[in-house]
Residue, then its C-alpha position, 0 to 999 in steps of 0.5 A: m607675822d612680827y618676824s615676817a614684818e621685819m623682813l620684809k623691812l630687811g629685804d627693801l633695806l637690802f635690794g636699796l643696797f644691791s642697787e647702788a652696788l650695782g650702780l642704781d638708783p637705791a629703788h631700781l631693784k625694789e621697782m623691777g618687783c624684786s622685794e614683791g613675794l616673801g616666802i618663809a621655812s623653817h628647816y628642822y633637822p634631829a640629831c643623828p646618830q650617823p650623819d655621814l650616811t646621809l644630808g640634810i638637803a643636798r646642794h642647790s642654790d636659791l631659786g629665788f632672789v635674796t635669801v635670809l637665813l638665821q641658822d641656830h648654833v649647831g651649824g651644817l651650812q656649807v658653801f661651794r667655793r672654789d670646787r670644794w665645800v667649806d664650813f659657815p660657821p653660825t655667827p651668834g647674831a648675824l644674818v647669811v644673806n644669799v643672791g638667788d638663781m633669779f638676781q643672778v640673772s635677775f636675784s641669783d639665777f635671777v640675781h645673775l641674770i638680771s645682773n647679767d652676771k655682776f651679782k652670782s648665785v650661791e651653790h649650798r647645802a645642809l648637813v645633819r649633826s650629831v648633835g642638835p637638833r638643827v633649826s633654821v628659818a629662810a626667808f625667800f624674796g622673789n618667789e611670789g609673782l608666778s601669775t606676773s607675766r612680766i618680763y626679766e632680762p638682763i639690767k639695762e642700765l649694765l650692758s654696753e658694748d663692751d658688756p652684751p646681755k649674757y641672758h635671754g629673758i623668762t618670765v618668773r613662772d617659767f623660770f621657776f617652771r625650768s627649775f623645778q623640772k630640773g630637780i635639785d642637785s643638777s645644774s643652773i638653768l642659766s646655761r639653758l638661757k645663755r645667749 
């Protein structure tokens, strides 16, 4: 419970910083409901005698607005960058902050969406190791509110004649539904929302 409370405080701070980075009022993304809903998942990967024969979790981007990841000293996180997988080694005391799809659209695919591609979600995967176990804790922001009828679309203040909206609007519920239909390790649903 204490960890959740601290993550909610961190979420408020992060959404304020993301708002400012977009040139908006610090409260903008919070007022849009981006910080509503927090899901926390713990991941446990036991040591594997043949790690080259398996994968911890396949290539994907996170669905919500932002994910804050606490990883232990074992490592295994990789990020897809410039057409190759790059190790993202753990740093003691550090948290990894991933933009999710909702932010791309409105905070990762959703962040891409709402930011009109100003922020982009990060494709990543987790490898198993021969040492371990590996433990990580992910805090997902924006994964609740599935019953809301609010339509998320590119933020109007970020649009101009030279930078028109790149995506159609969508509700969180429909966004998640379409994302789960496509499954993990497949293309982002953003391409289907392109104008």
